Steps between C-alpha positions, in 0.01 A plus 500: 500500500549860588196491726640189684842681540313809639309274741837341620657832546201621707517192719863546555447868590224402742720235660785750532269751678351230728856391592600857580193544719570182688871598556398850620247340748780276653720808545220711660442212741857486604499879563219479755726374782518760777844498655706645784871492521688538823854467623627342823786616718838320463537162664837370621609130460542411870736204433757711322730753668771542249620814326277469189144646478236242586185703510182436297228750404169386362243673300156329439229585252160373614216484253125417509251472205134447482389322193224265393358451849844428662777674675852440380805579717873479433827645611848558381804517714809712400814506704837669508724256692869464573738488207563130412811501289338289225436213753170378614500441889255225591585542865355830578161374589342184645160620367349815354145556393243756387172463674223638270161581622167595352311702757136624514505871591294572810486726805792406735746241392431379143403129484733254325279288270785325313871468547804301356867477577745527216812324607674548167624829634780332668639352174466834333671688773790256502540520127513882474685677228881562548406844635271338751177615348197307371122456507241225573138487396251299697216320345154639487230440752142480369203561733124507423397867567207628668386869491764590764830660427820288504878564495833317483734499799805294591832476667840342480632257753878410513664210687880599488734219482734451802315706749276213642196722540262384228274750323551865618225752547303563172627777278183695438403711196215732395194325374348555160216734441159341535302370198 
């Protein structure tokens, strides 16, 4: 019986080491995203002219990763918006989206090889914290890689409620490093 117990303990120890190795591999993979964070200038809500602050400032983290023959790109939008007095205002935007792009790095303008609009940004903006802050993470784009270098790029488009102008000019950010 003691030999059987020793064998069982050895198997448990081996399983623990294997589990630790697998967990470490997952963490190392997540750490291989290459990111750039940049901040926009302040944007004024054109439909509001009252005495309270109505400016929004955006910061975007664009990330790219090369793994298993694919390029993965993602973005996280952070904002500092107007103080909202613990109320959520669903009348600030008609629409708001983040347009995420996977680009192939090349001489001249980089070539967009995959793109997606993330319209959930509107809901997130209109449900900011009481202090007017929040964040929104896009989904992840997956693109079959070649030997070329790739990067994540993207921009915000806002359609302010009440101004009748549709989407305004894109709010641009610095692209991720190439992978």
